N, C-alpha and C positions, 0 to 999 in steps of 0.2 A: 508456421501458420499454413495450414492446408485449406484449400478451397475446392469446392465441388466443380467439376467441369460443366455441369448443366446449369449453374447459377453464377451470374456475374456478380462482382462485388457491388454492394449497395442495393441489391435486389433480394435481400433475405426475406422480406415480407411481401414480395410481389405475388399478386393473386390474379385470378381470371378477371375480376372486376377492373383491375389496373390495365390488363390487356385490352379489355373491351373499351375502356375509356380512351386508351391510345388509338384504337381502331376508329373510334368515333370521330376524332379530329383529323385522322389521316385520310379518311374518305373524301372530305371536301378539298383537302390539299391535292389529292389525286385528280379530282374533277378540274381544278384550276390548271394543273400540270398538263392534262390531256388537252384542255382548251388552248394553252400556249403552243403545244406541239402541233396542233392543227392550223396554226396561223398561215404557214406556207400554202396549204391546200386551198385557202380562200381565194387565191388569185384565179383559179380555174373554176368557173361556175358549174360545169358538168360534174366534176368530182366533188365539189363542195356540197351539192345537193344530197349525195349519198353519205358523205362524211358527217354532215350536220345531223342527219337522222340517226346514224350510228352513235354519234357522240351524245345525242339527247337520250337515247336508250341506255347507254353505258353510264352516263351521268346520273340518270334517274335510279338505276340499280345501285350505284355507289351511294347516292344520297339516302336511299331506303336502308341500305346496310349501315350507313353512319348513324342514322336515326335509331335504328333497332339496337345497335351496339351501345349507343349512348344511353338509351333507356334501360338496357340490361345492366350496364355499369352502374347507373343510378340506383338500381334495386339492390346493389351490393354495398351501398354506402353504410347502411345500418350495421351490417355484419363486419365490414373491414375498415370502417372509419372514412372520414372525408379526405384525408391527406392523399393526394395523388390521383384521386378519382373524381371528385366533385367538379372542379373547374374544367378539366379536359372533356368530361362527359357532357357537361352543360354547353360548352363551346361547340363541340361537334354536333350535338343535337340541335342547337339553335341554327347553326349555319346549314346543316342538312335540311332542316325544316324550311328555311328560307329558300333553298334551292328547289325543293319540292313545290313550294308555293309559286315560285316564278315559273316553273315548268308547267304547272296546272294553268296558270294565267296565260302563258304563251301558246299552249297547244289546245286550249279549249275554245 
């Protein structure tokens, strides 16, 4: 049994819609990871002022990327089927939308 080096087992039907769906939920996970990584910085008020602004911009960029990739993945459901695309794309889109809404409410 030979396998191609560029394709892992079980990923024979992997499409760009699957990749976009995965990116859609990974973006909010990265936002949470960055937030936890910045916890030690919060003890110093001077550095926290800059770090919080940088985190807000990076988080917003990741949330927009997550929402965009989720919507792009959802557009591929008709062509590639729902399996492996629908739930990850919806979950990532919803969480990214919630982050964008919180950002708008917090900074406006």
